Structures are given as C-alpha cells and as structure tokens.
N, CA, C and O atoms as a DFTB+ gen file, in Angstrom:
384 C
 N C O
     1  1       6.815      30.359      23.120
     2  2       7.410      29.236      22.430
     3  2       6.783      27.946      22.965
     4  3       6.558      27.826      24.170
     5  1       6.501      26.990      22.092
     6  2       5.889      25.732      22.529
     7  2       6.813      24.935      23.447
     8  3       8.037      25.011      23.340
     9  1       6.203      24.174      24.344
    10  2       6.947      23.320      25.272
    11  2       6.853      21.871      24.816
    12  3       5.902      21.476      24.142
    13  1       7.855      21.092      25.195
    14  2       7.840      19.657      24.931
    15  2       8.635      18.965      26.035
    16  3       9.436      19.595      26.725
    17  1       8.407      17.673      26.191
    18  2       9.184      16.888      27.141
    19  2      10.306      16.228      26.360
    20  3      10.065      15.466      25.423
    21  1      11.536      16.532      26.758
    22  2      12.695      16.019      26.025
    23  2      13.912      15.977      26.937
    24  3      13.903      16.524      28.040
    25  1      14.958      15.317      26.453
    26  2      16.212      15.272      27.201
    27  2      16.926      16.612      27.094
    28  3      17.007      17.209      26.020
    29  1      17.435      17.066      28.217
    30  2      18.166      18.330      28.254
    31  2      19.260      18.213      29.317
    32  3      19.090      17.501      30.307
    33  1      20.370      18.903      29.117
    34  2      21.476      18.788      30.069
    35  2      21.195      19.555      31.348
    36  3      20.454      20.537      31.369
    37  1      21.806      19.076      32.395
    38  2      21.805      19.780      33.673
    39  2      23.232      19.725      34.218
    40  3      23.900      18.696      34.118
    41  1      23.688      20.817      34.783
    42  2      25.059      20.918      35.284
    43  2      25.031      20.974      36.809
    44  3      24.315      21.784      37.398
    45  1      25.809      20.112      37.433
    46  2      25.954      20.110      38.886
    47  2      27.044      21.117      39.243
    48  3      28.231      20.850      39.059
    49  1      26.636      22.260      39.746
    50  2      27.570      23.329      40.076
    51  2      28.596      22.954      41.129
    52  3      29.679      23.537      41.173
    53  1      28.270      21.986      41.980
    54  2      29.213      21.530      43.003
    55  2      30.365      20.741      42.381
    56  3      31.497      20.805      42.858
    57  1      30.069      20.001      41.316
    58  2      31.095      19.177      40.666
    59  2      31.852      19.922      39.571
    60  3      32.986      19.562      39.253
    61  1      31.245      20.951      38.993
    62  2      31.853      21.675      37.874
    63  2      33.124      22.387      38.332
    64  3      33.117      23.119      39.323
    65  1      34.220      22.161      37.592
    66  2      35.494      22.813      37.914
    67  2      35.781      24.000      36.984
    68  3      36.827      24.639      37.096
    69  1      34.855      24.287      36.075
    70  2      34.995      25.453      35.208
    71  2      36.049      25.334      34.130
    72  3      36.600      26.344      33.694
    73  1      36.343      24.115      33.689
    74  2      37.392      23.923      32.678
    75  2      36.956      24.384      31.285
    76  3      37.803      24.704      30.451
    77  1      35.663      24.421      31.026
    78  2      35.154      24.901      29.746
    79  2      35.092      23.873      28.638
    80  3      34.688      24.199      27.522
    81  1      35.481      22.640      28.916
    82  2      35.433      21.607      27.870
    83  2      34.018      21.419      27.334
    84  3      33.825      21.259      26.128
    85  1      33.050      21.437      28.206
    86  2      31.661      21.240      27.774
    87  2      31.213      22.367      26.851
    88  3      30.487      22.135      25.884
    89  1      31.644      23.578      27.152
    90  2      31.296      24.729      26.318
    91  2      31.871      24.536      24.919
    92  3      31.204      24.806      23.920
    93  1      33.113      24.066      24.858
    94  2      33.754      23.813      23.570
    95  2      33.062      22.687      22.813
    96  3      32.923      22.756      21.592
    97  1      32.631      21.654      23.524
    98  2      32.022      20.489      22.873
    99  2      30.591      20.741      22.418
   100  3      30.102      20.063      21.514
   101  1      29.923      21.694      23.024
   102  2      28.526      21.973      22.682
   103  2      28.454      22.712      21.347
   104  3      28.806      23.888      21.251
   105  1      27.996      22.007      20.333
   106  2      27.959      22.585      18.986
   107  2      26.899      23.659      18.825
   108  3      26.990      24.496      17.926
   109  1      25.903      23.641      19.684
   110  2      24.775      24.555      19.510
   111  2      24.849      25.792      20.397
   112  3      23.969      26.650      20.328
   113  1      25.880      25.896      21.226
   114  2      26.054      27.090      22.055
   115  2      25.097      27.187      23.223
   116  3      24.776      28.288      23.672
   117  1      24.635      26.048      23.725
   118  2      23.688      26.058      24.839
   119  2      24.368      26.316      26.178
   120  3      23.729      26.768      27.128
   121  1      25.665      26.027      26.252
   122  2      26.413      26.180      27.502
   123  2      27.400      27.332      27.415
   124  3      27.974      27.602      26.359
   125  1      27.587      28.004      28.543
   126  2      28.614      29.041      28.662
   127  2      29.171      29.006      30.073
   128  3      28.521      28.519      30.999
   129  1      30.379      29.526      30.227
   130  2      30.935      29.683      31.563
   131  2      30.413      30.986      32.155
   132  3      30.545      32.054      31.557
   133  1      29.824      30.880      33.330
   134  2      29.294      32.037      34.047
   135  2      29.862      31.982      35.464
   136  3      29.632      31.019      36.195
   137  1      30.594      33.008      35.841
   138  2      31.234      33.044      37.160
   139  2      32.066      31.794      37.425
   140  3      32.056      31.252      38.530
   141  1      32.784      31.343      36.402
   142  2      33.689      30.221      36.552
   143  2      33.053      28.842      36.572
   144  3      33.722      27.858      36.888
   145  1      31.772      28.756      36.240
   146  2      31.065      27.472      36.209
   147  2      30.265      27.369      34.917
   148  3      29.807      28.372      34.370
   149  1      30.109      26.145      34.445
   150  2      29.304      25.921      33.245
   151  2      27.826      26.103      33.578
   152  3      27.357      25.674      34.632
   153  1      27.105      26.743      32.668
   154  2      25.671      26.958      32.851
   155  2      24.954      26.739      31.527
   156  3      25.458      27.101      30.463
   157  1      23.773      26.142      31.610
   158  2      22.889      26.042      30.452
   159  2      22.235      27.405      30.307
   160  3      21.414      27.792      31.138
   161  1      22.593      28.135      29.260
   162  2      22.110      29.507      29.132
   163  2      20.887      29.634      28.228
   164  3      20.190      30.649      28.261
   165  1      20.625      28.609      27.425
   166  2      19.474      28.672      26.523
   167  2      18.961      27.261      26.252
   168  3      19.564      26.513      25.482
   169  1      17.854      26.902      26.884
   170  2      17.290      25.558      26.738
   171  2      16.927      25.240      25.292
   172  3      16.996      24.082      24.881
   173  1      16.544      26.247      24.519
   174  2      16.168      26.017      23.119
   175  2      17.355      25.547      22.290
   176  3      17.174      24.917      21.248
   177  1      18.574      25.850      22.744
   178  2      19.779      25.479      22.001
   179  2      20.323      24.103      22.388
   180  3      21.197      23.579      21.697
   181  1      19.831      23.513      23.465
   182  2      20.328      22.202      23.904
   183  2      19.702      21.110      23.047
   184  3      18.487      20.918      23.050
   185  1      20.569      20.386      22.301
   186  2      20.072      19.326      21.419
   187  2      19.853      18.008      22.155
   188  3      19.242      17.091      21.606
   189  1      20.340      17.901      23.380
   190  2      20.141      16.693      24.166
   191  2      21.002      15.514      23.747
   192  3      20.782      14.399      24.219
   193  1      21.986      15.733      22.863
   194  2      22.847      14.644      22.406
   195  2      23.940      14.312      23.421
   196  3      24.460      13.197      23.431
   197  1      24.288      15.272      24.268
   198  2      25.232      14.999      25.341
   199  2      26.698      15.008      24.972
   200  3      27.500      14.372      25.657
   201  1      27.079      15.708      23.910
   202  2      28.509      15.787      23.582
   203  2      29.284      16.432      24.727
   204  3      30.469      16.156      24.911
   205  1      28.627      17.276      25.484
   206  2      29.250      17.926      26.638
   207  2      29.545      16.923      27.751
   208  3      30.537      17.062      28.466
   209  1      28.698      15.925      27.896
   210  2      28.866      14.922      28.950
   211  2      30.150      14.131      28.734
   212  3      30.889      13.851      29.679
   213  1      30.402      13.777      27.487
   214  2      31.551      12.934      27.156
   215  2      32.888      13.588      27.486
   216  3      33.861      12.881      27.747
   217  1      32.961      14.904      27.483
   218  2      34.242      15.586      27.705
   219  2      34.409      16.131      29.120
   220  3      35.476      16.645      29.456
   221  1      33.391      16.032      29.941
   222  2      33.476      16.574      31.306
   223  2      34.354      15.673      32.172
   224  3      34.016      14.509      32.387
   225  1      35.487      16.197      32.678
   226  2      36.398      15.365      33.465
   227  2      35.895      15.069      34.878
   228  3      36.464      14.226      35.572
   229  1      34.842      15.749      35.306
   230  2      34.368      15.600      36.682
   231  2      32.947      15.044      36.772
   232  3      32.341      15.048      37.844
   233  1      32.424      14.570      35.651
   234  2      31.054      14.030      35.619
   235  2      30.030      14.998      36.213
   236  3      29.145      14.599      36.969
   237  1      30.168      16.270      35.859
   238  2      29.278      17.296      36.401
   239  2      28.025      17.504      35.559
   240  3      27.134      18.256      35.953
   241  1      27.949      16.846      34.407
   242  2      26.828      17.070      33.493
   243  2      26.065      15.774      33.291
   244  3      26.654      14.704      33.136
   245  1      24.759      15.888      33.296
   246  2      23.909      14.725      33.032
   247  2      22.721      15.172      32.191
   248  3      22.483      16.365      32.001
   249  1      21.989      14.194      31.697
   250  2      20.771      14.469      30.942
   251  2      19.575      14.160      31.813
   252  3      19.580      13.189      32.570
   253  1      18.552      14.986      31.706
   254  2      17.311      14.690      32.403
   255  2      16.148      14.922      31.453
   256  3      16.196      15.788      30.580
   257  1      15.115      14.138      31.643
   258  2      13.904      14.262      30.843
   259  2      12.988      15.233      31.559
   260  3      12.566      14.987      32.688
   261  1      12.683      16.340      30.895
   262  2      11.802      17.325      31.532
   263  2      11.088      18.167      30.492
   264  3      11.449      18.182      29.315
   265  1      10.069      18.863      30.956
   266  2       9.339      19.761      30.071
   267  2      10.126      21.061      29.943
   268  3      10.499      21.685      30.937
   269  1      10.362      21.445      28.713
   270  2      11.132      22.653      28.437
   271  2      10.747      23.173      27.052
   272  3       9.916      22.578      26.366
   273  1      11.344      24.263      26.659
   274  2      11.071      24.788      25.327
   275  2      11.578      23.822      24.271
   276  3      12.564      23.118      24.487
   277  1      10.911      23.789      23.140
   278  2      11.324      22.913      22.047
   279  2      12.692      23.338      21.516
   280  3      13.067      24.509      21.583
   281  1      13.427      22.362      20.988
   282  2      14.726      22.647      20.382
   283  2      14.529      23.544      19.164
   284  3      13.616      23.331      18.368
   285  1      15.384      24.537      19.029
   286  2      15.332      25.462      17.896
   287  2      16.175      24.888      16.756
   288  3      17.390      25.082      16.711
   289  1      15.520      24.186      15.847
   290  2      16.207      23.488      14.759
   291  2      16.964      24.429      13.829
   292  3      17.884      23.988      13.140
   293  1      16.612      25.693      13.789
   294  2      17.314      26.629      12.907
   295  2      18.772      26.812      13.328
   296  3      19.598      27.254      12.530
   297  1      19.088      26.477      14.569
   298  2      20.458      26.587      15.070
   299  2      21.409      25.699      14.277
   300  3      22.588      26.023      14.133
   301  1      20.905      24.590      13.767
   302  2      21.760      23.664      13.025
   303  2      22.340      24.301      11.770
   304  3      23.364      23.845      11.262
   305  1      21.704      25.342      11.271
   306  2      22.227      26.049      10.100
   307  2      23.540      26.771      10.408
   308  3      24.282      27.118       9.490
   309  1      23.831      27.000      11.687
   310  2      25.048      27.702      12.099
   311  2      26.267      26.782      12.128
   312  3      27.400      27.263      12.180
   313  1      26.052      25.473      12.096
   314  2      27.141      24.516      12.278
   315  2      27.745      24.125      10.935
   316  3      27.070      23.564      10.071
   317  1      29.021      24.430      10.778
   318  2      29.755      24.022       9.581
   319  2      30.694      22.877       9.957
   320  3      30.943      22.634      11.138
   321  1      31.207      22.180       8.957
   322  2      32.150      21.094       9.222
   323  2      33.385      21.626       9.937
   324  3      33.891      20.986      10.860
   325  1      33.872      22.785       9.522
   326  2      35.056      23.375      10.137
   327  2      34.799      23.697      11.606
   328  3      35.660      23.467      12.455
   329  1      33.621      24.227      11.901
   330  2      33.270      24.546      13.282
   331  2      33.210      23.268      14.113
   332  3      33.674      23.242      15.253
   333  1      32.648      22.226      13.553
   334  2      32.558      20.940      14.238
   335  2      33.946      20.411      14.590
   336  3      34.194      20.044      15.739
   337  1      34.838      20.368      13.625
   338  2      36.192      19.860      13.847
   339  2      36.924      20.726      14.864
   340  3      37.558      20.201      15.779
   341  1      36.844      22.041      14.715
   342  2      37.530      22.966      15.612
   343  2      37.063      22.794      17.055
   344  3      37.886      22.715      17.968
   345  1      35.755      22.736      17.266
   346  2      35.218      22.607      18.619
   347  2      35.616      21.280      19.247
   348  3      35.974      21.237      20.424
   349  1      35.558      20.206      18.485
   350  2      35.900      18.900      19.039
   351  2      37.390      18.791      19.352
   352  3      37.768      18.140      20.326
   353  1      38.237      19.416      18.544
   354  2      39.673      19.423      18.836
   355  2      39.958      20.182      20.127
   356  3      40.737      19.718      20.959
   357  1      39.342      21.330      20.298
   358  2      39.563      22.118      21.514
   359  2      38.996      21.420      22.743
   360  3      39.588      21.480      23.821
   361  1      37.856      20.759      22.586
   362  2      37.225      20.085      23.723
   363  2      38.033      18.888      24.199
   364  3      37.985      18.535      25.377
   365  1      38.770      18.267      23.299
   366  2      39.522      17.067      23.678
   367  2      40.987      17.355      24.004
   368  3      41.746      16.428      24.286
   369  1      41.390      18.613      23.968
   370  2      42.774      18.973      24.304
   371  2      43.040      18.689      25.783
   372  3      42.118      18.733      26.598
   373  1      44.290      18.400      26.132
   374  2      44.615      18.146      27.546
   375  2      44.301      19.360      28.414
   376  3      44.446      20.501      27.976
   377  1      43.876      19.108      29.634
   378  2      43.644      20.194      30.587
   379  2      44.985      20.781      30.996
   380  3      45.956      20.054      31.206
   381  1      45.031      22.107      31.108
   382  2      46.283      22.749      31.540
   383  2      46.083      23.482      32.834
   384  3      47.022      24.084      33.355
C-alpha cells in the first residue's frame, strides 16, 4: 500500500483510562479497546479529523504528522447518517 505523510492519531497509554469514548467517536473504526486501553488498530482507517480527541476525558489522544499508509477512502462508504448520529450520541454520554 502506498505511503504518505499525513495527520494520524496517537494514544498515550499512560493517560488512557479505557472509557471507550474515542472508539465510539471514531466513525471509521480505526480505534479499538485492547486490554482495557484504546489502540489505533488500522492506520489506513484513521481519517485524521480527530473526533476521538474531542471526547477523550483525559487528553490521551493527539494528532501527529508522520509517514504512514494512505487513508482508505472506501471506508467512507460504510458511514450512514444513522451510524453517525448513533456513534456521536454514545460518545457524548456521561461516563458511568
């Protein structure tokens, strides 16, 4: 797969509390909880928009400019309006 220099998320495992809000906010499925911490599981799925950053209560996520695989634009075909609304509602729900 071709490489490009672009913005991509990075998760600070020391700050991550494993709440999962970022996973819910990520429309492209680039993040998942692994062993109780958020992880970028597929660089091709990270759109670099940072919706995950906005919902992180511990500021554990940031964007960095680096060389990585190009964004897989076909992923956008998976996003429906209903999915968008559902994910954003769950991501903004109070922590329990």
